[in-house]
LOGU-71222 format. One record per atom (N, C-alpha, C): atom name; x, y, z. Coordinates in Angstrom, 1 decimal, always signed. Atoms other than C-alpha are relative to their C-alpha. Example, Ala and Ser with C-alpha at 12.3 -4.5 7.8 and 13.67 -1.06 7.14 Angstrom:
@name N; xx +0.9; yy -1.2; zz +0.0
@name CA; xx +12.3; yy -4.5; zz +7.8
@name C; xx +0.9; yy +1.2; zz +0.0
@name N; xx -0.9; yy -1.1; zz +0.0
@name CA; xx +13.7; yy -1.1; zz +7.1
@name C; xx -0.8; yy +1.1; zz +0.8
# end
This chain:
@name N; xx +0.9; yy +0.9; zz +0.1
@name CA; xx -1.8; yy +31.1; zz +0.4
@name C; xx -1.0; yy -0.6; zz +1.2
@name N; xx +0.6; yy -0.1; zz -1.4
@name CA; xx -4.5; yy +30.8; zz +3.3
@name C; xx +0.1; yy -1.7; zz +0.5
@name N; xx +0.3; yy +2.2; zz -0.6
@name CA; xx -5.2; yy +27.4; zz +5.6
@name C; xx -1.0; yy +0.0; zz +0.2
@name N; xx +1.7; yy +0.3; zz +0.2
@name CA; xx -8.7; yy +26.8; zz +5.0
@name C; xx -0.2; yy -1.7; zz +1.1
@name N; xx +0.0; yy +1.1; zz -0.6
@name CA; xx -8.2; yy +23.8; zz +7.1
@name C; xx -0.5; yy +0.1; zz +2.1
@name N; xx +0.7; yy -0.7; zz -1.2
@name CA; xx -10.1; yy +24.1; zz +10.7
@name C; xx +1.0; yy -0.4; zz +1.2
@name N; xx -0.6; yy +0.0; zz -0.6
@name CA; xx -8.2; yy +25.1; zz +13.6
@name C; xx +0.3; yy -1.1; zz +1.1
@name N; xx -0.7; yy +1.1; zz -1.5
@name CA; xx -6.4; yy +21.8; zz +15.9
@name C; xx -0.6; yy -0.8; zz -1.2
@name N; xx -0.3; yy +1.1; zz +0.8
@name CA; xx -6.7; yy +19.8; zz +12.5
@name C; xx +1.0; yy +0.1; zz -1.2
@name N; xx -1.2; yy +0.0; zz +1.3
@name CA; xx -4.2; yy +18.8; zz +10.0
@name C; xx +0.1; yy -0.4; zz -1.1
@name N; xx -0.1; yy +0.4; zz +1.6
@name CA; xx -4.0; yy +19.1; zz +6.7
@name C; xx +0.0; yy -1.1; zz -0.8
@name N; xx -0.6; yy +1.4; zz +0.6
@name CA; xx -4.3; yy +16.2; zz +4.5
@name C; xx +0.9; yy +0.5; zz -1.1
@name N; xx -1.3; yy +0.2; zz +0.8
@name CA; xx -0.9; yy +16.2; zz +2.4
@name C; xx -0.5; yy -0.2; zz -1.4
@name N; xx +0.4; yy +0.1; zz +1.6
@name CA; xx -3.1; yy +14.5; zz -0.3
@name C; xx -1.1; yy +0.8; zz -0.5
@name N; xx +1.0; yy -0.6; zz +0.2
@name CA; xx -5.7; yy +16.8; zz -0.4
@name C; xx +0.8; yy +1.8; zz -1.2
@name N; xx -0.8; yy -0.6; zz +0.4
@name CA; xx -3.0; yy +19.2; zz -1.2
@name C; xx +0.6; yy -0.1; zz -1.6
@name N; xx -0.3; yy +0.6; zz +1.1
@name CA; xx -1.5; yy +17.3; zz -4.1
@name C; xx -0.7; yy -0.2; zz -1.0
@name N; xx +1.1; yy -0.1; zz +0.9
@name CA; xx -4.9; yy +16.9; zz -5.6
@name C; xx -0.2; yy +1.4; zz -0.7
@name N; xx +0.2; yy -1.0; zz +0.1
@name CA; xx -5.3; yy +20.3; zz -5.5
@name C; xx +1.6; yy +1.2; zz -1.1
@name N; xx -1.5; yy -0.7; zz +1.2
@name CA; xx -1.4; yy +21.4; zz -7.3
@name C; xx -0.6; yy -0.8; zz -1.2
@name N; xx +0.0; yy +1.0; zz +0.7
@name CA; xx -2.0; yy +18.2; zz -9.6
@name C; xx -1.0; yy +0.7; zz -1.0
@name N; xx +0.9; yy -0.2; zz +1.1
@name CA; xx -5.3; yy +19.8; zz -11.0
@name C; xx +0.3; yy +1.7; zz -0.6
@name N; xx -0.9; yy -0.9; zz +0.1
@name CA; xx -3.5; yy +23.4; zz -11.5
@name C; xx +1.1; yy -0.7; zz -1.1
@name N; xx -1.1; yy -0.3; zz +1.1
@name CA; xx -0.6; yy +22.0; zz -13.3
@name C; xx -0.6; yy -1.3; zz -1.1
@name N; xx +0.9; yy +0.7; zz +1.1
@name CA; xx -3.3; yy +19.2; zz -15.7
@name C; xx -0.4; yy +1.3; zz -0.9
@name N; xx +0.6; yy -1.4; zz +0.8
@name CA; xx -5.0; yy +22.8; zz -16.5
@name C; xx +1.2; yy +0.0; zz -0.4
@name N; xx -1.4; yy -0.7; zz +0.6
@name CA; xx -1.3; yy +24.5; zz -17.3
@name C; xx +0.1; yy -1.2; zz -1.2
@name N; xx -0.5; yy +1.0; zz +0.6
@name CA; xx -0.4; yy +21.0; zz -19.2
@name C; xx -1.3; yy -0.7; zz -1.4
@name N; xx +0.8; yy +0.1; zz +0.5
@name CA; xx -3.6; yy +20.6; zz -21.0
@name C; xx -0.5; yy -1.1; zz +0.1
@name N; xx +0.5; yy +1.4; zz -0.2
@name CA; xx -4.7; yy +17.2; zz -19.8
@name C; xx -1.5; yy +0.3; zz +1.0
@name N; xx +2.0; yy +0.3; zz -0.8
@name CA; xx -8.8; yy +16.5; zz -18.9
@name C; xx -0.1; yy +0.1; zz +1.0
@name N; xx +0.3; yy -0.1; zz -1.6
@name CA; xx -9.7; yy +17.0; zz -15.3
@name C; xx -0.4; yy -1.0; zz +0.2
@name N; xx +0.3; yy +2.0; zz -0.4
@name CA; xx -11.3; yy +14.0; zz -16.1
@name C; xx +0.5; yy -1.4; zz +0.4
@name N; xx -0.9; yy +1.1; zz +0.3
@name CA; xx -8.7; yy +12.0; zz -16.6
@name C; xx +0.8; yy +0.1; zz +1.6
@name N; xx -0.7; yy -0.3; zz -1.4
@name CA; xx -7.0; yy +13.7; zz -13.1
@name C; xx -1.1; yy -0.4; zz +0.8
@name N; xx +1.3; yy +0.7; zz -1.4
@name CA; xx -10.4; yy +12.6; zz -11.1
@name C; xx +0.3; yy -1.2; zz +0.4
@name N; xx +0.2; yy +1.7; zz +0.0
@name CA; xx -10.1; yy +9.0; zz -12.4
@name C; xx +1.2; yy -0.6; zz +0.8
@name N; xx -1.4; yy +1.1; zz -0.2
@name CA; xx -6.5; yy +8.3; zz -11.7
@name C; xx +0.7; yy +0.5; zz +1.4
@name N; xx -0.8; yy -0.1; zz -1.4
@name CA; xx -5.2; yy +10.5; zz -8.6
@name C; xx +0.1; yy -0.3; zz +1.2
@name N; xx -0.3; yy +0.1; zz -1.0
@name CA; xx -5.8; yy +8.9; zz -5.9
@name C; xx +0.9; yy -1.1; zz +0.0
@name N; xx -0.8; yy +1.3; zz +0.3
@name CA; xx -4.8; yy +5.4; zz -7.3
@name C; xx +1.7; yy +0.4; zz -0.1
@name N; xx -1.9; yy -0.5; zz +0.7
@name CA; xx -1.0; yy +7.4; zz -8.5
@name C; xx +0.4; yy +0.4; zz +1.6
@name N; xx -0.3; yy -0.8; zz -1.7
@name CA; xx -1.0; yy +9.4; zz -4.7
@name C; xx +0.2; yy -1.4; zz +0.6
@name N; xx -0.2; yy +1.3; zz -1.0
@name CA; xx -1.4; yy +5.6; zz -3.1
@name C; xx +1.3; yy -0.9; zz -0.9
@name N; xx -1.9; yy +1.0; zz +0.3
@name CA; xx +1.8; yy +3.7; zz -5.5
@name C; xx +0.6; yy +1.0; zz +0.3
@name N; xx -1.4; yy -0.9; zz -0.4
@name CA; xx +3.9; yy +7.1; zz -4.8
@name C; xx -0.1; yy -0.6; zz +1.5
@name N; xx -0.3; yy +0.5; zz -1.9
@name CA; xx +3.0; yy +6.4; zz -0.6
@name C; xx +1.0; yy -1.3; zz -0.2
@name N; xx -0.3; yy +1.8; zz +0.0
@name CA; xx +3.4; yy +2.4; zz -1.5
@name C; xx +1.6; yy +0.1; zz -0.3
@name N; xx -1.4; yy +0.4; zz +0.7
@name CA; xx +6.6; yy +3.0; zz -3.5
@name C; xx +0.8; yy +1.2; zz +1.0
@name N; xx -0.3; yy -0.6; zz -0.6
@name CA; xx +7.9; yy +5.7; zz -1.3
@name C; xx +0.7; yy -1.0; zz +1.3
@name N; xx -0.1; yy +0.8; zz -1.6
@name CA; xx +7.3; yy +3.3; zz +2.1
@name C; xx +0.6; yy -1.4; zz -0.4
@name N; xx -0.6; yy +1.7; zz +0.2
@name CA; xx +8.4; yy -0.2; zz +0.5
@name C; xx +1.4; yy +0.1; zz -0.9
@name N; xx -1.4; yy -0.1; zz +0.9
@name CA; xx +11.2; yy +1.1; zz -1.8
@name C; xx +0.7; yy +1.2; zz +0.6
@name N; xx -0.5; yy -1.0; zz -0.3
@name CA; xx +12.4; yy +4.5; zz -1.1
@name C; xx -0.4; yy +0.7; zz -0.6
@name N; xx +0.8; yy -1.6; zz +0.2
@name CA; xx +11.1; yy +8.4; zz -1.3
@name C; xx +0.5; yy +0.2; zz -1.2
@name N; xx -0.6; yy -0.4; zz +1.1
@name CA; xx +13.7; yy +8.7; zz -4.0
@name C; xx -0.8; yy -0.4; zz -1.3
@name N; xx +0.2; yy +0.5; zz +0.8
@name CA; xx +12.0; yy +6.6; zz -6.1
@name C; xx -1.7; yy +0.1; zz -0.3
@name N; xx +1.1; yy +0.1; zz +0.1
@name CA; xx +8.5; yy +7.6; zz -5.6
@name C; xx -0.4; yy +0.5; zz -1.5
@name N; xx +0.2; yy -0.7; zz +0.8
@name CA; xx +8.4; yy +10.6; zz -8.2
@name C; xx +0.6; yy -0.5; zz -1.1
@name N; xx -0.8; yy +0.7; zz +1.7
@name CA; xx +11.0; yy +8.6; zz -10.9
@name C; xx -1.5; yy -0.9; zz -0.4
@name N; xx +0.8; yy +1.2; zz +0.3
@name CA; xx +8.0; yy +5.8; zz -10.8
@name C; xx -1.1; yy +0.4; zz -0.5
@name N; xx +1.0; yy -0.3; zz +0.6
@name CA; xx +5.3; yy +7.9; zz -10.9
@name C; xx -0.2; yy +0.7; zz -1.6
@name N; xx -0.6; yy -0.5; zz +1.1
@name CA; xx +7.0; yy +9.5; zz -14.1
@name C; xx -0.2; yy -1.1; zz -1.3
@name N; xx -0.2; yy +1.2; zz +1.1
@name CA; xx +7.6; yy +6.5; zz -15.8
@name C; xx -1.0; yy -0.7; zz -0.3
@name N; xx +1.3; yy +0.4; zz +0.1
@name CA; xx +4.1; yy +5.2; zz -15.2
@name C; xx -0.1; yy +0.9; zz -0.9
@name N; xx +0.7; yy -0.5; zz +0.8
@name CA; xx +3.0; yy +7.9; zz -17.0
@name C; xx +0.4; yy +0.2; zz -1.3
@name N; xx -0.6; yy -0.3; zz +1.3
@name CA; xx +5.4; yy +7.9; zz -20.1
@name C; xx -0.6; yy -1.5; zz -0.4
@name N; xx +0.6; yy +1.2; zz +1.1
@name CA; xx +4.3; yy +4.2; zz -20.4
@name C; xx -1.7; yy -0.4; zz -0.1
@name N; xx +1.4; yy -0.1; zz +0.1
@name CA; xx +0.4; yy +4.8; zz -19.4
@name C; xx -0.5; yy +0.9; zz -1.5
@name N; xx +0.3; yy -0.7; zz +1.1
@name CA; xx +0.5; yy +7.7; zz -22.1
@name C; xx +0.3; yy -0.8; zz -1.4
@name N; xx -0.6; yy +0.7; zz +1.2
@name CA; xx +2.7; yy +5.4; zz -25.2
@name C; xx -1.3; yy -1.2; zz +0.1
@name N; xx +1.0; yy +0.6; zz +0.1
@name CA; xx -0.3; yy +2.7; zz -24.3
@name C; xx -0.8; yy +0.5; zz -0.3
@name N; xx +1.5; yy -0.2; zz +0.5
@name CA; xx -3.0; yy +4.7; zz -24.8
@name C; xx +0.1; yy +0.8; zz -1.5
@name N; xx +0.3; yy -1.1; zz +1.7
@name CA; xx -1.8; yy +6.4; zz -27.9
@name C; xx -0.2; yy -1.5; zz -1.2
@name N; xx +0.3; yy +1.2; zz +0.4
@name CA; xx -1.5; yy +2.8; zz -29.2
@name C; xx -1.2; yy -0.7; zz +0.0
@name N; xx +1.1; yy +1.0; zz +0.3
@name CA; xx -4.6; yy +1.0; zz -28.1
@name C; xx -1.6; yy +0.7; zz -0.2
@name N; xx +1.2; yy -0.8; zz +0.0
@name CA; xx -7.0; yy +3.6; zz -27.9
@name C; xx -0.9; yy +0.1; zz +1.2
@name N; xx +0.5; yy +0.3; zz -1.0
@name CA; xx -7.9; yy +2.7; zz -24.6
@name C; xx +0.2; yy +1.6; zz +0.5
@name N; xx -0.2; yy -1.2; zz -1.1
@name CA; xx -8.5; yy +5.7; zz -21.8
@name C; xx +1.2; yy -0.1; zz +0.5
@name N; xx -1.2; yy -0.7; zz -0.7
@name CA; xx -5.4; yy +7.2; zz -20.2
@name C; xx -0.4; yy -0.6; zz +1.5
@name N; xx +0.0; yy +0.9; zz -1.2
@name CA; xx -7.3; yy +6.2; zz -16.7
@name C; xx +0.1; yy -1.5; zz -0.4
@name N; xx -0.3; yy +1.2; zz -0.2
@name CA; xx -7.4; yy +2.7; zz -17.8
@name C; xx +1.5; yy -0.5; zz +0.0
@name N; xx -0.8; yy +0.3; zz +0.3
@name CA; xx -4.1; yy +2.7; zz -18.9
@name C; xx +0.6; yy +0.3; zz +1.4
@name N; xx -0.7; yy -0.4; zz -1.4
@name CA; xx -2.7; yy +4.2; zz -15.8
@name C; xx -0.5; yy -0.6; zz +1.3
@name N; xx +0.5; yy +0.9; zz -1.1
@name CA; xx -4.6; yy +2.0; zz -13.3
@name C; xx +0.7; yy -1.3; zz -0.7
@name N; xx -0.4; yy +1.1; zz +0.1
@name CA; xx -3.3; yy -0.8; zz -15.1
@name C; xx +1.7; yy +0.2; zz +0.4
@name N; xx -0.8; yy +0.2; zz -0.5
@name CA; xx +0.2; yy +0.2; zz -14.6
@name C; xx +0.2; yy +0.4; zz +1.2
@name N; xx -0.2; yy -0.3; zz -1.3
@name CA; xx +0.0; yy +1.2; zz -11.2
@name C; xx -0.5; yy -1.6; zz +0.5
@name N; xx +0.4; yy +1.1; zz -0.5
@name CA; xx -1.5; yy -2.1; zz -10.6
@name C; xx +1.6; yy -1.2; zz +0.0
@name N; xx -0.9; yy +0.6; zz +0.6
@name CA; xx +1.9; yy -3.5; zz -12.0
@name C; xx +0.8; yy +0.0; zz +0.7
@name N; xx -1.0; yy -0.4; zz -0.8
@name CA; xx +4.0; yy -1.2; zz -10.0
@name C; xx -0.7; yy -0.4; zz +1.7
@name N; xx +0.2; yy +1.0; zz -1.8
@name CA; xx +2.2; yy -2.5; zz -6.7
@name C; xx -0.2; yy -1.5; zz +0.2
@name N; xx -0.3; yy +1.4; zz -0.3
@name CA; xx +2.8; yy -6.2; zz -7.5
@name C; xx +2.2; yy +0.2; zz -0.1
@name N; xx -1.2; yy -0.2; zz -0.3
@name CA; xx +6.4; yy -5.1; zz -8.1
@name C; xx +0.5; yy +0.7; zz +1.2
@name N; xx -0.9; yy +0.1; zz -1.3
@name CA; xx +7.1; yy -3.8; zz -5.0
@name C; xx -0.4; yy -0.7; zz +1.1
@name N; xx -0.3; yy +1.2; zz -0.8
@name CA; xx +5.3; yy -6.4; zz -2.9
@name C; xx +0.8; yy -0.7; zz -0.7
@name N; xx -1.6; yy +0.7; zz +0.4
@name CA; xx +8.4; yy -8.3; zz -5.0
@name C; xx +0.7; yy +0.5; zz +0.7
@name N; xx -0.8; yy -0.9; zz -0.6
@name CA; xx +10.4; yy -6.0; zz -3.8
@name C; xx +0.2; yy -0.3; zz +1.4
@name N; xx +0.0; yy +0.1; zz -1.8
@name CA; xx +9.6; yy -6.0; zz +0.1
@name C; xx -0.1; yy -1.1; zz +0.4
@name N; xx -0.5; yy +1.5; zz +0.0
@name CA; xx +9.6; yy -9.9; zz -0.7
@name C; xx +1.7; yy -0.3; zz +0.2
@name N; xx -1.4; yy +0.6; zz +0.0
@name CA; xx +13.1; yy -9.9; zz -1.5
@name C; xx +0.7; yy +0.6; zz +0.5
@name N; xx -1.1; yy -1.1; zz -0.6
@name CA; xx +14.5; yy -7.2; zz +0.7
@name C; xx -0.1; yy -0.9; zz +1.8
@name N; xx +0.8; yy +1.0; zz -1.3
@name CA; xx +12.7; yy -9.6; zz +3.7
@name C; xx +0.9; yy -0.9; zz +0.2
@name N; xx -1.0; yy +1.0; zz -0.4
@name CA; xx +15.3; yy -12.4; zz +3.3
@name C; xx +1.0; yy +0.2; zz -0.2
# end
């Protein structure tokens, strides 16, 4: 694998995550449009969980969001991106509550 980053700059790990997700999406038969619409919000959620709760909780939370969003999209007929964003928002509120409780 080559390093396409200009000398002196640090590659953004989020860029690698998006590129990796594109490969996985293609392999799993998920529409690339779904990835484009949700990747940033999911990455932001994972970051918030990793910093607000703990790192091991981040990938598990992303997995759970995917399951919940997939089930909801099947049942409601809404777009997967809509359901993912809804679950990401729910998790965001949970992280805020978690942090508030931990500060007490």
